[in-house]
N, C-alpha and C positions, 0 to 999 in steps of 0.2 A: 468538497471533497471530489477530487477527478475520478472519472469513470472510464474503466478500460475500453469498454465498447466505443464510447464518443471518441477516445483518441484513436482508435482504430478506424472509425469512419473518417475522421478529419485527416489521417494519414492516407487512406485510400483515395479520397476525392480531392483533397487540397494539400496533399503533402508535399508535392513539387514546389510549393511557395512556403513550406514550413509551418503551415497553421497548427499542426499537431504538437509541434515543439513549443509554440507559444503556449497553447492550452497547456501543456505539461509544466510550464514555468521555467522552461530552458529558452529564454529569450536570445542568448547568444548562438546557440545552434539554429534557432529559428531565422535569426538575421543572415547567417550563413546560406541557409537554404534559399532565403529570398534573394540574396545577392548572385548565388549561382544557379538560380532556375532556368536560366537561358541554355545551360549546358544538358539539362535534362539528368543529370548525375543526382540531383536530389530527388528527382521523381523516382528514380530506380531504388535509392536508399528508404525512400518513404514506403515503397511497396515491401521492401524487407521489414521495416518497422510495423507495417499493418500485420504482416504474418507473425512476427513476434509477439505483437499485442494479442492476437487471437489465440495463440497457443500458451501464452503467459498465465500462470496461476494467479488467482485474484488477490491472495495473500503477498505474493511476491511483488505484484504491481503495486499494491498498497504500501508495501515496505519501501519501495523505490520511488514512487511518485506522490505519496500522499503522507510525506515525513514520517514514515515508520508506522503510520495508523493500522491498526489490526481490527479486523471485523470480529467484534465480541460475540455476534450472534452465531459464529461457527462453533464457539466453545459452549458445550452443554454443561453448566457447572450447577449443582445443587447447592446452594449457599448454605442452608441448614445443615446438611451433610458435612460440607467443609468446616464449617463453624463447630461443629460436633467432634471433628477428627482433630482440630486445632485445640479444642478444650481438653480432649483426652491426652494429647501431647503435654499440656500445661499441667494437668493432673498428674501425669508420670514424672514430671520434672525434666522432660527433654528440651521444653523451650521455657523461657521465663514469660513472666506476666506482661513484660514490657513487649517482648517479641510477639506475644499473643496479641496484644492491642494493636501493633503495627500491622500484623498479618490480617486481623479482622477488619481494620480500615481498609485494607487493600481489596478485599472481598466485597466489602459493603460500598 
């Protein structure tokens, strides 16, 4: 899993040659940075990337660079309480037993 802070450090110190883009799995952009590093334009863009990485929300970074991975630690779900609510919905007939089993599997 790629780290936002690591990407920012790479962008600041080695961004002129595209190391941060290679780290983020964007080899094509990294290669462009490397090819045009003599113009110093990639260094300027890398500094902008550095600022963007520092200000970007962790979930947004994960969604963009970690294939949509979401940090589940940020969600405080009481599994027993959620299962109780689902069971209540099933008892009232709002959801079917099959839907209950699917949602239960997702929670667990």
